[in-house]
C-alpha positions in Angstrom: -170.3 16.0 -27.3 -170.5 19.7 -28.3 -172.6 22.7 -27.5 -172.7 25.5 -29.8 -174.1 29.0 -29.8 -175.2 30.4 -33.3 -176.0 29.4 -36.7 -173.9 26.8 -38.5 -175.6 26.3 -41.7 -173.5 28.4 -43.8 -170.1 26.3 -42.3 -168.0 24.9 -45.2 -168.2 21.1 -45.6 -164.7 19.4 -45.6 -165.1 16.0 -46.1 -167.8 13.2 -46.6 -167.5 9.7 -46.3 -169.5 6.3 -45.9 -168.5 4.2 -42.8 -170.2 0.7 -42.8 -174.1 1.7 -42.9 -174.0 5.3 -42.3 -172.6 8.5 -43.7 -170.4 11.2 -41.9 -170.1 14.5 -43.2 -167.4 16.8 -41.5 -167.6 20.7 -41.6 -165.0 23.7 -41.1 -165.7 24.3 -37.8 -165.3 20.9 -36.4 -169.0 19.7 -36.5 -169.6 16.2 -37.7 -172.8 14.8 -38.9 -173.7 11.1 -39.0 -176.6 10.2 -41.4 -178.2 6.7 -41.0 -181.2 5.1 -42.5 -181.3 2.2 -40.3 -181.6 1.9 -36.6 -178.2 1.0 -35.3 -174.9 2.5 -36.5 -172.4 -0.5 -37.6 -168.9 1.8 -38.4 -166.3 -0.4 -40.4 -163.5 2.0 -39.0 -163.0 4.4 -36.4 -164.0 8.1 -37.3 -161.1 9.2 -34.6 -158.2 7.9 -33.3 -156.5 9.2 -30.4 -152.6 8.7 -30.9 -149.9 9.2 -28.3 -146.6 9.6 -30.2 -144.3 10.6 -27.3 -144.0 10.3 -23.6 -141.4 13.1 -23.7 -142.0 16.6 -22.1 -139.6 19.1 -21.0 -140.7 22.3 -19.4 -144.3 21.7 -18.4 -144.0 19.1 -15.8 -147.8 19.0 -14.7 -148.3 17.5 -11.4 -151.5 15.9 -12.7 -150.4 14.6 -15.9 -152.2 11.2 -16.0 -149.4 9.8 -18.9 -146.4 10.6 -16.4 -144.8 12.4 -19.6 -141.4 14.0 -18.3 -138.2 15.5 -19.8 -136.8 11.8 -20.0 -139.8 10.4 -21.7 -139.3 8.0 -25.0 -140.1 9.0 -28.4 -142.3 6.4 -30.7 -140.8 5.3 -33.9 -144.1 6.4 -35.6 -143.1 6.5 -39.3 -142.1 2.8 -38.7 -145.5 1.9 -37.7 -147.6 0.5 -40.9 -150.8 1.3 -39.3 -150.2 4.9 -40.2 -150.3 3.9 -43.8 -153.9 2.3 -43.7 -155.9 5.6 -42.3 -158.7 6.5 -45.0 -159.3 10.0 -46.2 -161.3 12.3 -43.5 -160.5 9.7 -40.8 -159.6 11.9 -37.7 -156.6 11.5 -35.7 -155.7 13.3 -32.7 -152.1 13.6 -32.0 -150.9 13.8 -28.3 -148.2 13.2 -25.9 -146.2 14.3 -23.9 -144.8 17.3 -26.0 -145.8 16.4 -29.5 -143.2 19.3 -31.0 -140.3 17.7 -29.2 -140.6 14.6 -31.4 -138.2 14.7 -34.6 -140.7 12.9 -37.1 -143.6 15.2 -36.1 -143.9 17.5 -39.2 -142.9 14.4 -41.5 -146.1 12.2 -39.8 -148.0 15.3 -40.5 -147.2 15.3 -44.3 -147.8 11.7 -44.7 -151.0 12.4 -43.1 -152.1 15.2 -45.3 -151.3 13.2 -48.3 -153.8 10.7 -47.3 -156.5 13.2 -46.7 -156.6 12.6 -42.8 -157.8 15.3 -40.7 -155.0 15.9 -38.0 -155.5 17.5 -35.0 -152.5 17.9 -32.4 -152.7 19.0 -28.7 -150.1 21.0 -26.9 -149.5 22.7 -23.5 -149.8 26.4 -23.4 -146.1 26.8 -22.2 -145.1 24.9 -25.4 -147.7 26.7 -27.6 -146.5 30.2 -26.7 -142.6 29.2 -27.3 -143.2 27.6 -30.5 -145.7 30.3 -32.0 -143.9 30.4 -35.5 -143.5 26.8 -36.1 -147.3 26.1 -35.0 -148.3 29.0 -37.3 -146.7 27.5 -40.1 -148.0 24.0 -39.8 -151.6 25.8 -39.6 -150.7 27.6 -42.4 -149.5 24.9 -44.7 -152.6 22.7 -43.7 -150.6 20.3 -41.9 -152.6 20.6 -38.7 -156.6 21.0 -38.8 -157.3 21.5 -35.3 -155.0 22.7 -32.3 -156.0 21.8 -28.7 -154.2 24.0 -25.8 -154.0 22.4 -22.6 -154.7 25.7 -20.2 -152.1 26.7 -17.7 -153.0 30.5 -17.2 -155.5 32.5 -19.4 -153.4 35.3 -20.1 -154.2 38.3 -22.2 -151.4 37.3 -24.6 -153.1 33.8 -24.6 -156.1 35.2 -25.7 -154.8 37.2 -28.7 -152.6 34.3 -30.0 -155.8 32.5 -30.3 -157.1 34.7 -32.5 -154.7 33.7 -35.1 -155.6 30.2 -35.3 -159.3 29.5 -36.5 -159.4 26.2 -35.3 -158.0 26.8 -31.9 -159.8 24.9 -28.9 -158.4 25.5 -25.2 -158.7 22.6 -23.5 -159.6 22.6 -19.2 -159.9 19.8 -17.0 -162.9 19.4 -14.9 -161.8 19.5 -11.1 -159.1 21.7 -11.8 -160.3 24.7 -13.9 -161.5 27.6 -11.7 -164.3 30.2 -12.0 -161.2 32.9 -12.1 -159.9 31.0 -15.2 -163.4 30.6 -17.1 -164.4 34.2 -16.3 -161.2 35.2 -18.0 -161.7 33.0 -21.2 -165.5 33.9 -21.5 -166.8 36.4 -24.2 -164.1 36.2 -26.3 -165.5 34.0 -28.9 -163.4 30.9 -27.5 -164.0 27.1 -28.3 -164.0 25.3 -24.9 -163.3 21.7 -24.4 -163.8 20.4 -20.9 -161.8 16.9 -19.9 -162.8 14.8 -17.1 -159.9 14.5 -14.5 -157.9 11.2 -14.8 -156.6 9.3 -11.9 -153.4 7.7 -13.3 -150.1 7.8 -12.8 -149.1 11.2 -11.5 -153.1 12.2 -11.5 -153.5 9.5 -9.0 -151.1 10.9 -6.9 -152.1 14.4 -7.2 -156.0 13.7 -6.7 -154.8 11.9 -3.4 -153.2 15.2 -1.9 -155.9 17.3 -3.4 -159.1 15.6 -3.4 -161.1 18.0 -1.5 -160.3 20.9 -3.4 -160.9 18.9 -7.1 -164.3 17.7 -5.6 -165.2 21.4 -4.7 -164.2 22.5 -8.1 -166.4 19.6 -9.8 -169.4 20.7 -7.8 -169.2 24.5 -8.9 -168.7 23.4 -12.4 -172.0 21.2 -12.3 -173.8 23.7 -10.9 -172.7 26.9 -13.1 -172.0 25.1 -16.2 -175.2 26.3 -17.8 -174.1 30.1 -17.5 -171.1 29.9 -19.5 -172.9 28.2 -22.5 -173.4 31.5 -24.3 -170.1 32.9 -23.3 -168.1 30.7 -25.7 -168.0 29.7 -29.4 -168.4 26.4 -28.4 -168.1 24.0 -25.5 -167.4 20.3 -25.9 -166.7 17.6 -23.3 -165.0 13.8 -23.5 -166.8 11.2 -22.4 -165.2 11.3 -18.9 -166.3 15.0 -18.4 -169.7 14.3 -19.3 -170.0 11.8 -16.6 -168.1 13.6 -14.2 -170.3 16.9 -14.8 -173.5 14.6 -15.0 -174.3 16.2 -18.4 -177.1 14.0 -19.5 -179.1 15.1 -16.5 -178.9 18.4 -17.9 -180.7 17.7 -21.4 -183.8 16.3 -22.4 -183.7 12.8 -23.9 -184.0 14.4 -27.3 -181.1 16.5 -26.8 -178.9 13.8 -25.4 -179.5 11.7 -28.5 -178.9 14.3 -30.9 -175.5 15.5 -29.5 -174.0 12.7 -27.9 -171.2 11.2 -29.9 -171.2 7.4 -28.5 -169.4 5.5 -25.8 -165.4 4.8 -26.1 -165.0 2.5 -28.7 -168.4 3.0 -30.3 -166.6 5.2 -33.1 -163.1 5.7 -31.8 -160.0 4.0 -30.0 -156.7 5.1 -28.4 -153.3 4.0 -29.8 -149.9 4.2 -27.8 -147.4 4.5 -30.2 -144.6 4.7 -27.3 -145.6 1.6 -25.8 -147.2 -0.1 -28.9 -150.4 -0.8 -27.6 -153.9 0.2 -28.6 -157.3 -0.1 -26.5 -160.6 1.3 -26.0 -159.2 4.7 -24.0 -156.3 6.0 -22.5 -157.9 5.3 -19.3 -158.1 1.6 -20.0 -156.8 -0.9 -17.4 -153.7 -2.7 -18.6 -155.3 -6.0 -19.2 -158.0 -4.6 -21.7 -154.7 -3.1 -24.0 -153.5 -5.0 -27.1 -150.5 -5.1 -28.9 -150.3 -2.6 -32.2 -151.3 -4.2 -35.4 -150.9 -3.2 -38.8 -153.8 -2.2 -39.8 -156.1 0.7 -38.1 -159.4 -0.7 -39.1 -158.6 -4.2 -38.0 -157.5 -2.6 -34.5 -160.9 -1.0 -34.3 -162.6 -4.1 -35.2 -160.7 -5.8 -32.5 -161.6 -3.3 -29.8 -165.2 -3.7 -30.8 -164.9 -7.3 -30.5 -163.1 -7.3 -27.4 -160.4 -9.6 -28.6 -157.8 -9.9 -30.7 -158.1 -10.8 -34.7 -155.8 -13.2 -36.0 
């Protein structure tokens, strides 16, 4: 779900593909347009896959990390997974961790995806983003990364300057954690912002129990003040959990919701944990709704939509 200011009519189209009974156009600024002649979308394969490749993360140690990543976390053996080689042109893959920059096969994976014309996005913590500027800049310059997500630690002037060097950088913040001071510091800098919902999993669950009152207070503040920030960012987008927690639907007309809402989890997307070798509707799916990894990315999507394993 994305809110943009300004005119996007002159943005360059990156790709176009047929998916089931509809067509998808993807543009340089991240805009996606679906064109349908029938009443119901029937995708054959996922438009976007959220792919976790490592649970190792050195240096950040976020107390609310829903993945429970740590310096002793495991890497996936991602290059040996057959599904990587079944991805389709212009399908999007969002690679995360852990700290993906610590994975020894990250660059090799990016080269494989680029060869297959997959649109690859990577998310890193601000700490690792700042520590690995030269490496990240090279990946962007070589078109190995299309979009770069940076999980906010502190909105410093140095960070804001670094963001200007990466056109498709998106700052990630978490509803219930992000503060008024932080959003004000990021405002009016032409920044793309992604607001994520707070996940009560692993360390995130323990942190919520200790900080529930403060988290709920910040959620209430953001619900109330969000509309005041719309014109202060290049774009503001949300994951489905944030849409729910911030009650975004109540702020829009029915027509606006139908235009901008990109669908429920597993309607057009799904999640792969290559470390544990499982896949599911989303990263927050309960254990009894996860499946063992399969060799084909399309088959996994159909499995998710059908709610049972395809044999």
